[in-house]
TORPA-232458 format. One record per residue: x, y, z of N, C-alpha, C, O in turn; residue in one letter. Coordinates in steps of 0.1 Angstrom, whole numbers, plus 2048, in hexadecimal, padded with zeros to 3 digits. Layout:
# TORPA-232458
XYZXYZXYZXYZA/...
This chain:
# TORPA-232458
8067F47FE8028017FD80780D80680081680AX/81280D80981E81580682481B7FD8268277FBX/82980E7F782E8127E68218157DC8258197D1X/8178167DC8118177D380D8257D480D82A7C9X/80A82E7E280D8397E48198487DF81A8547DCX/81F83C7E182F8447DC8328437D283A84B7CDX/82C8377C983083B7BD81E8437B681C8457AAX/8178457BF80C8547B481485C7BA8198627B1X/8188617C582286D7CA82C8727BC82D87D7B7X/8348627B983B8647AF83786A7A68398767A5X/83086279E82686579181C87479281687B789X/81E87579F81688579B82088F79A81D89A795X/82A88D79E8308937A283889A79283C8A678FX/83A88C78C84188C77D83A89177483E89776BX/82988F77681F89576B8208A477181F8AC768X/8218A877C8238B67828308BC77A82D8C7774X/83B8BA7798468BB7738468BF76584D8C875FX/83A8B275E83E8AE74B8348BF74E8398C8748X/82A8C17548258C87528288D77508258DE746X/8308DC75D83A8E675F8418EC75983F8F6753X/84C8E575985A8E67548598E97478608F2745X/8508E37378528E772A84D8F872F85490172DX/8438FB73583D90573984E91073A856913732X/84D91174585C91A74686691B74086D925741X/86991073687290D73187191672687C91C724X/86991971E85F91D71786192B71786693170EX/85A93272785C93E72786494272986594E727X/87293B72F88194273688594572388C94F721X/88093C71688593C70788494B70688D952705X/87594E70886F95970287396570687696F6FFX/87296271987A96D71C88A97071488C97970CX/89096A71689F96A70F8A096F7058AA976703X/89496E6F88979696EC89197F6EE8969876E6X/8879846F888498D6F888F9956F889299D6EFX/89499370589B99C70C8AA9A17008AD9AC6FCX/8B09946FC8BC9976F78BC9946E68C79906E1X/8AF9956DD8AB9966D18B799A6C78BC9956BCX/8BC9A96D08C99B46C68D59A56C78DA9A06BCX/8D89A06D18E399C6D38DF9886C98E89826C3X/8D39866C98D39756C48D097C6AF8D29756A5X/8CC9876AF8CB98B69F8DB99069B8DD996691X/8E398E6A48EF9976A28FA98869D900985693X/8F997F6AA8FC96F6A48F596B6968FA96968BX/8E896B6988E296768A8E696B67D8E7965672X/8EA97967F8F397E6768FE97A673901978667X/90897867E91897567C91596367491C95E66BX/90C95E67990C94F67890D95066491794E65DX/8FD9546618FB95765190195B6498FD95C63EX/91195E65091C96D64D92995E64A93095B640X/92695965693194F65392E94364893693D641X/91D94164991A93763D91F93D62F92893A627X/91894362F91A94D62192894C61B92B945610X/93195562794195262494794761C94D948611X/94393962794892D62594092761694692060DX/93592B61692D92360793692C5F79389285ECX/93993F5FF9409425F394B93B5F294B9335E8X/95793A5F99649355F896192C5F596B92A5EEX/95991E5F59599115EF9539105E19529065DAX/94E91D5DE94491A5CC94E9225C895691B5C2X/9549345C995993D5C296A93F5C39729435BBX/96C93C5D097D93A5D197B9455E497294C5E9X/98A9425E89899485F498B95D5EE98B9665F7X/98B95F5E699096D5E19839715DA98397E5DAX/97896C5D596C9735D59679715E395D9785E5X/96A9695EF96296D5F796597560095D979608X/97197A6009799866069709915FD969999602X/9719905F196E99B5EC95F9A35EF95B9AF5F0X/9579945F194C9955F194999B60293F9A3603X/94E99960A95099D61A9569AA61F9559AF629X/95B9AC6159649BC6159559C560E9549D1610X/94A9BD6059469C75FD9359CA60892B9D0604X/9389C461392D9BF61A92F9CD6269249D2628X/93B9D262C93E9D66359419E96309449F1639X/
């Protein structure tokens, strides 16, 4: 009997965590995105520039990639 009660309490706790934790994580993510959106946008632009530079290096060569990089600034 005691084991069944302990298992029920454990199940109730897991169900509560399964319902609350994702909500807290999503709320924290929304807050961080809203607070640091300029820095996040700067980081994403940097990643996109690096990918673009890499693809240009592969397709047109390093000289063309450097030329396009200097044209943007």
